C-alpha positions as CSV (number, residue, x, y, z in Angstrom):
1,N,-59.2,88.2,-14.3
2,K,-57.9,91.7,-16.2
3,Y,-56.5,92.8,-12.7
4,C,-54.3,89.4,-12.2
5,S,-51.8,87.8,-14.4
6,N,-49.4,85.0,-13.4
7,G,-50.1,85.5,-9.9
8,V,-49.6,89.0,-10.0
9,I,-52.3,91.7,-8.9
10,I,-51.9,95.1,-10.7
11,I,-54.4,97.7,-9.9
12,Q,-53.8,100.9,-12.0
13,K,-56.1,103.2,-10.1
14,V,-57.5,102.7,-6.7
15,T,-61.0,104.1,-6.6
16,G,-62.5,102.2,-3.5
17,D,-61.8,99.6,-1.0
18,I,-60.1,96.5,-2.2
19,V,-61.1,93.1,-1.5
20,I,-59.0,90.1,-2.5
21,T,-60.6,86.7,-2.7
22,A,-58.2,83.7,-3.6
23,S,-58.7,79.9,-3.7
24,A,-56.6,77.2,-4.5
25,T,-57.1,73.4,-5.2
26,A,-54.6,70.9,-4.0
27,G,-52.3,69.4,-7.2
28,N,-51.1,66.0,-7.6
29,V,-47.4,64.8,-7.1
30,D,-45.6,62.1,-8.9
31,V,-44.9,58.7,-7.3
32,T,-42.4,56.5,-8.9
33,V,-41.7,53.0,-7.7
34,N,-38.6,51.5,-9.0
35,K,-37.6,47.7,-8.1
36,D,-35.7,44.7,-8.9
37,A,-36.9,41.0,-9.9
38,G,-38.7,39.3,-7.1
39,I,-39.6,42.2,-5.2
40,T,-43.6,43.0,-4.5
41,S,-45.0,46.4,-3.8
42,S,-48.4,47.5,-3.5
43,I,-47.5,51.0,-4.0
44,V,-47.3,51.5,-8.3
45,S,-46.1,54.4,-10.1
46,G,-48.4,57.1,-10.7
47,S,-49.7,60.2,-8.7
48,V,-51.2,61.2,-5.4
49,E,-53.0,64.4,-4.4
50,F,-50.7,66.7,-2.5
51,D,-50.7,66.7,1.3
52,S,-52.5,63.3,1.1
53,K,-51.5,60.2,2.9
54,L,-49.4,57.4,1.1
55,E,-48.9,53.8,2.4
56,G,-48.4,50.6,1.3
57,T,-46.2,47.3,1.9
58,V,-43.0,45.9,0.1
59,S,-41.7,42.4,0.1
60,V,-39.0,40.4,-1.1
61,D,-39.3,36.5,-2.3
62,N,-37.3,33.8,-0.8
63,F,-34.6,33.7,-3.8
64,H,-33.3,37.2,-3.1
65,D,-31.4,38.7,-0.3
66,N,-29.8,42.1,0.7
67,F,-33.4,43.8,0.3
68,V,-32.9,47.5,0.6
69,V,-35.7,50.2,0.6
70,K,-35.0,54.0,0.0
71,V,-37.8,56.2,-0.1
72,T,-37.1,60.0,-1.1
73,M,-39.8,63.2,-1.1
74,G,-39.0,66.5,-2.8
75,G,-35.6,65.1,-3.3
76,K,-34.9,64.2,0.3
77,D,-34.3,61.1,2.0
78,V,-37.4,59.9,4.4
79,T,-36.5,56.2,4.6
80,G,-36.0,56.5,8.3
81,D,-39.0,58.3,9.1
82,V,-41.5,56.5,6.6
83,Y,-40.4,52.7,6.3
84,S,-40.4,50.0,9.0
85,N,-40.7,46.2,8.9
86,G,-42.0,46.2,5.4
87,S,-44.5,49.0,5.3
88,I,-44.2,52.5,3.9
89,V,-46.4,55.1,5.7
90,I,-46.2,58.7,4.4
91,E,-48.8,60.9,6.6
92,K,-48.6,63.8,4.3
93,V,-47.3,64.0,1.0
94,T,-45.5,67.2,0.2
95,G,-43.2,66.3,-2.8
96,N,-42.5,64.0,-5.6
97,V,-42.0,60.5,-3.9
98,V,-39.5,57.9,-5.3
99,I,-39.4,54.4,-4.0
100,T,-36.2,52.4,-4.8
101,L,-36.5,48.6,-3.9
102,T,-33.1,46.6,-4.6
103,A,-32.2,43.1,-3.8
104,D,-29.7,40.6,-5.0
105,P,-30.5,37.3,-6.2
106,M,-29.3,34.3,-4.4
107,V,-26.2,32.5,-5.2
108,Y,-25.9,28.8,-5.2
109,V,-23.1,26.4,-5.2
110,V,-21.7,24.5,-8.1
111,D,-20.2,21.3,-7.0
112,N,-18.2,19.4,-9.8
113,D,-17.7,15.9,-8.7
114,L,-15.8,14.4,-11.9
115,D,-13.8,11.5,-12.4
116,N,-10.2,12.6,-13.0
117,Q,-10.3,12.0,-16.7
118,V,-13.4,14.2,-17.2
119,H,-12.9,18.0,-17.9
120,T,-15.6,20.9,-18.0
121,N,-15.1,24.0,-19.8
122,N,-17.2,25.9,-16.9
123,D,-15.0,26.1,-13.6
124,A,-17.7,28.3,-12.0
125,T,-18.4,27.2,-8.6
126,E,-21.4,29.6,-8.0
127,A,-24.3,30.3,-9.7
128,A,-27.2,33.2,-9.4
129,Y,-31.1,32.3,-8.9
130,G,-32.4,32.8,-12.4
131,S,-29.2,32.5,-14.4
132,N,-28.8,29.6,-16.8
133,Y,-25.9,27.0,-16.4
134,V,-24.3,25.5,-19.4
135,A,-20.8,23.2,-19.2
136,T,-19.4,21.1,-21.8
137,L,-17.9,17.7,-20.6
138,T,-15.0,16.0,-22.3
139,V,-13.1,13.1,-21.5
140,D,-9.2,11.9,-22.0
141,N,-8.4,9.7,-24.7
142,G,-9.0,6.0,-24.2
143,Y,-12.0,7.2,-21.8
144,A,-15.6,7.3,-22.5
145,I,-18.3,8.8,-20.3
146,T,-20.8,6.1,-18.6
147,N,-22.9,7.9,-16.5
148,V,-23.7,11.9,-15.7
149,K,-26.1,12.8,-12.8
150,V,-26.9,16.3,-12.6
151,T,-29.1,17.4,-9.3
152,M,-30.5,21.0,-8.4
153,G,-31.6,21.3,-4.8
154,N,-33.1,17.9,-3.9
155,E,-34.2,17.3,-7.8
156,I,-32.6,15.1,-10.1
157,L,-32.7,16.8,-13.6
158,T,-32.8,13.8,-15.9
159,D,-32.9,16.1,-19.1
160,A,-30.0,18.3,-18.3
161,Y,-27.3,16.6,-19.8
162,A,-27.3,15.5,-23.3
163,D,-24.6,15.2,-26.0
164,G,-21.8,16.0,-24.1
165,T,-23.5,19.4,-22.6
166,I,-25.0,20.1,-19.3
167,T,-27.8,23.2,-19.7
168,I,-29.8,24.3,-16.7
169,N,-32.3,26.9,-17.4
170,G,-33.3,29.1,-14.4
171,V,-31.0,28.1,-11.5
172,N,-32.9,27.9,-8.2
173,G,-30.6,25.6,-5.8
174,N,-27.3,24.5,-5.5
175,I,-26.4,22.3,-8.2
176,V,-24.1,19.1,-7.9
177,I,-22.8,17.5,-11.2
178,V,-21.2,13.8,-11.0
179,A,-19.7,12.4,-14.1
180,E,-18.0,8.9,-14.3
181,V,-15.9,7.4,-16.9
182,A,-14.6,4.0,-17.9
183,P,-11.7,2.7,-20.4
184,I,-13.5,2.4,-23.8
185,E,-12.5,-1.3,-24.0
186,Q,-14.1,-1.8,-20.6
187,K,-17.1,-0.2,-21.8
188,I,-17.1,-2.4,-25.1
189,S,-16.6,-5.4,-22.9
190,N,-19.4,-4.7,-20.8
191,S,-21.7,-4.1,-23.5
192,L,-20.7,-7.4,-25.1
193,V,-21.4,-8.9,-21.5
194,N,-24.8,-7.4,-21.2
195,A,-25.9,-8.5,-24.9
196,S,-25.1,-12.0,-24.2
197,I,-27.0,-11.9,-21.3
198,N,-29.8,-11.0,-22.8
């Protein structure tokens, strides 16, 4: 329009009645969802129409806690107005929406039940969900490891120990490590007895 530029109307010389008609269409606003592992959101990042309704649900799995939800719209924190019991409802979107969902991995106990002659290079007493746990066992001179049992939760991890090293990929429960030793002479003697019986 030759009379309007960048929202400004300029009429150099008025020669009659003036009628100004203006129309507008609703624009879109951005929706950004930032979430930690273990969190599910039915609302995804994208865009929605200005003044439209935005709603969805958010949840966290059983392996994370300290679940925190924060919602901002147009830079203002509106969490208390739009979030309740896992549901986000924004009746009218009037600015860019940012949804931030955070949670901490569950932390599990690591219990080393080792004979006095057994030593571990990993003295951690806790391990976070999803982390990898690795420990190397050594024994005092004159002793040999006769049995190592590794459990996580209620499951015995038969493949977790090999060649002096315990490896657990993806921790998801409390860990108990039992290691037993015997004097080398006794271990040899027991082997000879077993061989003679067979």
